DODOBA-194901 format. One line per 5 residues: number of its first residue (from 1); their letters; for each residue x, y, z of C-alpha. Coordinates in steps of 0.2 Angstrom, whole numbers. Example, Ala and Ser with C-alpha at 12.3 -4.5 7.8 and 13.67 -1.06 7.14 Angstrom:
2
1) AS) 62:-22:39; 68:-5:36 .
***
This chain:
140
1) XXXXX) 280:456:-245; 272:473:-238; 253:480:-238; 254:491:-251; 262:481:-266 .
6) XXXXX) 251:467:-260; 234:477:-261; 240:484:-279; 244:466:-287; 225:461:-279 .
11) XXXXX) 217:475:-286; 224:475:-302; 221:456:-307; 202:460:-299; 201:472:-312 .
16) XXXXX) 208:463:-326; 197:449:-322; 180:457:-320; 168:453:-334; 158:467:-342 .
21) XXXXX) 143:474:-334; 127:480:-345; 114:493:-339; 101:485:-350; 104:467:-347 .
26) XXXXX) 88:456:-343; 86:441:-334; 82:427:-344; 68:419:-336; 58:401:-341 .
31) XXXXX) 41:401:-349; 35:393:-333; 43:406:-320; 35:419:-330; 18:407:-331 .
36) XXXXX) 18:408:-312; 24:427:-310; 10:436:-318; -7:439:-314; -14:441:-330 .
41) XXXXX) -9:434:-345; -19:439:-362; -20:443:-382; -28:460:-383; -33:473:-396 .
46) XXXXX) -25:491:-388; -43:503:-388; -36:517:-378; -20:525:-370; -22:537:-355 .
51) XXXXX) -10:546:-344; -12:544:-327; -2:549:-310; 2:532:-310; 8:528:-328 .
56) XXXXX) 0:526:-342; -17:518:-342; -17:504:-358; -36:497:-360; -35:481:-368 .
61) XXXXX) -51:471:-377; -49:455:-372; -47:440:-387; -39:426:-377; -36:424:-358 .
66) XXXXX) -27:411:-348; -21:420:-333; -33:431:-320; -50:438:-320; -61:435:-335 .
71) XXXXX) -70:449:-343; -71:459:-360; -58:472:-355; -42:473:-345; -32:487:-341 .
76) XXXXX) -14:489:-336; -2:502:-330; 12:503:-343; 29:516:-338; 37:519:-356 .
81) XXXXX) 47:508:-363; 61:514:-353; 79:518:-357; 83:497:-360; 71:496:-375 .
86) XXXXX) 52:491:-376; 40:497:-387; 26:507:-388; 6:501:-387; -2:508:-402 .
91) XXXXX) -21:508:-401; -30:495:-413; -14:484:-414; -15:466:-403; -2:462:-391 .
96) XXXXX) 0:445:-380; 2:454:-363; 10:446:-348; 2:459:-331; 10:458:-315 .
101) XXXXX) 9:463:-298; -7:473:-288; -9:486:-301; -7:475:-316; 10:482:-322 .
106) XXXXX) 15:478:-339; 31:479:-344; 41:477:-363; 57:478:-360; 63:464:-348 .
111) XXXXX) 45:455:-351; 36:442:-361; 22:454:-365; 26:457:-387; 18:461:-403 .
116) XXXXX) 5:448:-408; 18:443:-422; 30:440:-412; 22:428:-398; 17:412:-410 .
121) XXXXX) 30:402:-395; 23:409:-381; 6:405:-388; 7:389:-391; 14:385:-375 .
126) XXXXX) -1:394:-365; -12:385:-378; -5:369:-370; -15:361:-356; 1:351:-351 .
131) XXXXX) 11:367:-349; 0:376:-340; -2:361:-327; 17:360:-325; 19:380:-327 .
136) XXXXX) 9:381:-309; 18:363:-302; 39:366:-306; 45:379:-299; 58:383:-311 .
***
C-alpha cells in the first residue's frame, strides 16, 4: 500500500471514531475539590449590582459563611451568564456563592454557585464539620 491510501484510510477511521465535542460542557468537580478551590463560600442576599471595568460587581449581605474573611457584606465580580448558560443575579434574592481567585470571581454557568432553592445538598455538606475537614485533607 502506498502512502496516500494509508493516509486516507487512517483519516476515515479517526474521523468516524471521534466522539462528539460540545463547546458548553463543564468539568464535573467534586464538592471537596470545589471547596478547596474557592477563596470564599457563603450564603448571601444580593443588595446591589454595579457595572464596572472588570465586570459586574455584585454585593451580598452575608447570612452564613464557611470560608473567606468574615464580614457583613461581600463583593464579588461576575462577567454575566455567558454563552453556556448560567443565571442573572437578582436584587433581594439569596444565593449560595463560591468565589475564586484574587478578585473573587463568581461563575453561574460551570460553578457550584446556585440559587438558594437549588443548593440544599451543598449546604448540607458545608454544614458538616467532617466534610470541611476532609475537603481540606483529601485532594480529590
